[in-house]
N, C-alpha and C positions, 0 to 999 in steps of 0.2 A: 817076273813074266808081264809080258808085254803083249795086247792082243794083235792079230794078225790088222792089214793094212785095209782088207775089203770091210770087217766089225769097226775099224774106227772111220771111215770112210761114210760108212751105212752112220753109226752112232751122229757124228756131228751134221749131216745131213740132216738126219731125224731130228732133231736139236734147233736146229734152224729152224726149220719148217711148220717146229710145235710152236715160237717165238715167235714166228711171224703172224699164226693162226691166234693164238690169243690176245697177241699186241692189236692185233685189227680189230678182236670183236669188243675190248673193253676200252675204258674210256681212258684217254691221257695221262690225268692222275693214277688209275687203278694199273695203267699198264705199265708206271714207272716202280709202281710197288711192286707188281710180278716178278720184273725183270732183274730188281733187288733182290728178291727172296729168292729166286732161280739161283744168281750168282752165287749166292754162298751154298745155297743147296748141290750146283756143281765141286764146288771146290770142295765140300766138305766129305763129298762122296771119295769125290777124288783122292783126297787125305788119309782116307778112313780105309778104302781098299789097297795103299799103297802101308800102311803100317801093319796093317792086321791081316792082307791078305797079300801082299808082296804084288800086288797087280800095277802097274803104272799106267794110267790114260793119257789120251793124248790130251792134258788137261787144257793148255795151250787152244788148241781149236776147238776146243768147246766150249770156253768162254767167249773167243768171236764168235761163234754160232750162235751163243745167245744175244752177243752187246752188240752187233753190228746191226741186223736186223730190229732191234727193241732199240737201237738210236735213230733209226731210217723214220720207223714208223710214227714214234714216238712222237719226233721232230714233224714231221708232216701234222701229225696230228695238233699239237698243239697251236701251229702255225694256222690251220683250219680253224680251229676253234676260235682264237681271237679275231680272225677274221669276222665268223661267224657273229660273235659278243657284238663287236663293234658293228656288224648291219642289223643286229636284235636292238641292240641302246638305241641306234641312227631311227629304224621307221618308230620304233614303240613311243621314243619320246613325244612326238609327236602329239601322241593320245595319252598315254601315262607318267603319272610321276615318279621322279628318278629314284629312289627307294625301291616302290614297284616292284620297278626292272630288275634293281637289285637283287630284289625276292627271284624274282622268275630263273634269272641269271643261275642262280642260288642252286633252287629246285627247278628243272626242266621239266619234270613230270608232273610241275600242275596244271602243264599245258595239254594234259589229257582231256578228252571224253566225258562231261560229266558236274555233274554238280551236286552242292551243300547248301543246307542250310545256315544262314547267316543274318545277324541282323545287320541290316545298313539304313542309310540316307538314299534318298533317290531324288534328282531334282530333274524337272524339265523345263524346257523353255521355248518360247514360240515369238514370232515376229507378229506384233497387230497388224491386220492389214496387208501383210504379203502379198498378197492376189492384185488389190490394188495397184501398189508399188509394181509389181514387176509388169503389170501393162503400159505403165507409162514410161519406160526405161528397154534399153532394146538389150539384148542378149550379154554382150558385150561388158555393158555397163552394169546390168545387174549379175552377171558372177562377180565381178572386180567390187563393188558395193557388198552382197554377199560373204566373198573369200576376205576382206578387211573384217568383219562383223564376228566372223567364226575366228577367224583368228587370233581375234582381241582377246574374247569373251574363253576361246580356248585355255589360254596360255592362263589365265587366271585360274579356270577351274585346278588346269594340271598343278599350279604352285600352290597349292592349296590340298594335293594330296586326292584330288578326286580321280575317278577313271573315264575316261569318254566309253560311255556305250555305244552310241552310233549319232550321226546327223540326218535328219529328214530332211531336202529342201533349206528350210529358215531353222526350223527345230533341230534342239539340242537335247540329246537326252545323258545324263550325269550319275555316278552312283559315289559315294564315300564309306569307306567300311572294308572296301573288298577290290584286289586281294590280300591288300594291306591291311589288317585290322585293329583300323586305330579307334582307340576309348573311344576319342572328341567326334567321332566322324557326322553328328551333329552340326557341333561348332564350325566344323570346317567347311558345312557345307551354306550353312548360313553367314560365314566371314566372306566364302569366295560367291554369293551372292549380294553381298553390301559392295564390293571392289566392284562386279558386274554392272552393280547399278554408278557408283560413279564412274567409273571408265563409261559406262554409256552415255550416262550428262556429257562425258567430256567431246564424246566422237558428235552426238548429238549438235553440238554448238561447234566445233569444224565444222561438221555436215550443213550449218544453215550461213553460215560464213562465204562459204564458195559456192553455193544456190544449188544444192546437193537433196537429193531426198533423203529424212530423215525415220530411221526405227526404232520404234517403241516395244519393248519387248515383257512378254508376261514370264512371270516364272513361280513354280509351284513343290514344294518339299514336301517328304514324308518321310516317317523315319518308321521299319517294321519290318518281319521276318521275313527274306527274302531267297527264293534258289538262286545262288549265283555260280557261275561258272564255265563251262565251253559246251555248246551247246550248236548242234549241227551234223556236219559229217565228218566223215575223216581224214576227209580233202579238202574241204572247206567247213571252217567254225567261229563263232562269234563269242568271244567272251562277255557275257552279258546275265542279267539279273530279270527275274518273272516272279510275276504272283502279285495277290490283294494290295499289298502297301505300295507296291510300284506303279499300279493301277491308277492308287488314290492320287498320291505324286501326279499323273497324266492329268485327274480332275481338277483338283488346285491349280494348275496353273490354269486350264480352263475357267477356275472359276471368278479368277483376276476380272472377265466380263464383266460381273454381276455388279461388283464392288467398286468398279476404277480403282483397284490397284495395282502396283507393279508386280509385286514380289510376297507368297501368302506362304504360310506354315500350318502345319497340323499340329494339334496338342502334342500330338506324338515328343515332336521335333523341340515345340515348346516347351514343354517340362524341363528335357535337358540342356536349353542354352537362355530361358529367359534371367538367369545373374548376369549374363553376361552381355545383351542383346536389347536395344528400345523393340517391343512390338506393342500391338494393339488388337484385343478382340474384335474378331470381326463381326463372329455370329460360330450357329451349332448349325450346321446342315447335313445332309440325308442327300450324299450323292447315288448319283442312276446305277442302277444295278445290287447297291447295296440298304441292308432295314437298318443295320447300326448308325446313328448319328455321332460325327465328330465336331469338335470344337475345331475352328479355321482361327488364325492373328495372321497380322501382317506385319511383315520382316521391315521395321524402319529405319535399324539403324544399329551400330556400336554405344552402350551405355556410354547415357551422358554425352554423348556428341553430338546431339542435335539440334538446332536455335531454337529459341525461348521461345520465337510464335508458337512454333508445333507442340512443346509443352503445353501451352495455354490454350491451346486448341482441342488437345486431348481429351483436358478437365472437361469439356465443355462437351465432346464427344460421348467419354464414359459415362455423366449424366444423363445424357439421353439414350444410351445402352440401358442404363437402371432403368428407369422409366416406362423409355420400351417395354421392357420384359416385361414392365408391372403394368402392361396395357392402358398407362395413361399416354395418349398420342397426343393430347395439344402440349403438353409440360412436356414431353421429349421429341415433339418436330420443334419447339422455341430451342432446347440445346443445341440441336444440331445447325440451326441456322444462324445461333452462336460462336459455333462452331467454323461454319463458312463466311464468316467477316473475317472473322482472323483467316484464313487458308479459303479461299473465294472456289478453289479446284480441289478440296476435299470429296474424294469420289464416296467412300463409307458413307457419309453423312449426306449426300446426298441421296443414297441408296435409301438411308432408313427413310428419309422427309418424304422418297416415295410410296412408301411403305405404310408410313402414319395418313398421308392423306385416302390411301387406300382404303385401310384400317379403320377410318373416320368414316367413311361411306359404307362401308359393309366391314361390321368388324367381326373376328377369327370367332370360331364355336368355342363354349368354355370348355373342350377338349381339346383345344391349341397346348399344344408346349413350348412356342416357342420356335421349334424346329423348321430351318427355310429348307424344303425338298426344292436339289435343284431337277429341273423336264430336263435335260440334255447333258451331253456330254460335253 
């Protein structure tokens, strides 16, 4: 028995419409799977009806009704998706590490609005005295200098798996450990900062040779829990991090001014990287808006890579720090002065000499716990 032409035509038309509608709504890979499944279902039903009910369905017409819309729509989708992937990779490669981009491509749903609590290491940097420099340059000169600096620093951050959060003029905010959950995000942040310091010294030499203004940069890093995710609206969102740990990283960047340092890490970060990097204890501080003190360290370089004179100066500095905590101001000052004889521009030694002179004139109370309370952000 063979159905009439009208029924067969309607059946083919419905199959083609259903195929096109389903293929449009699904992703290309899922569309392909559904098309293959549909092909087997149509042919199974046709053979079943023919073998057990003596009904002959227009098998070729139904298969073509399924295959033609499927092939056309899936082909268009594949081309469109590949073009979109190339665009996304090209756009995000300027801000995010390649392996992070691959993760986003595999899980595009991660770009939905929302956040999650995650342990990350946050990085802040700022150019010292940038306002003064900007007043001495024309707008084109300022933009060229800033773009040169930001390009070099961004490349280093991304090469270590960092995510650029934002630029605020000359300032950079980045974080490590999201969206890619690196287990060594603390070390990645410190290695990036060390490379940035090295590259910046090279750039300063280049600028000096051509008579260009030099940029001097301060960096701050802290590790802790933060809310990480897409914040904003459905039309415009930023992948960012928020929380107390992020704010503390920003405070540490500013605290470099007090100690004459260029790269500062919190004890949270230090505890995870102390076996791999050279650092020195700076102080225990209480930042604005927080009651709990935190230890801070200066990030100096990779383990075992510093010049011998730096190690010699650090030996005197550490003795001075011990004397200072014991309220032995004169002995502390003598040790810090010995450090300055080796490294005349050592900022932390100068800072503690100034404090020793102040405490010799007006000693702190007996309740003094050795914590330095910052008076500004």
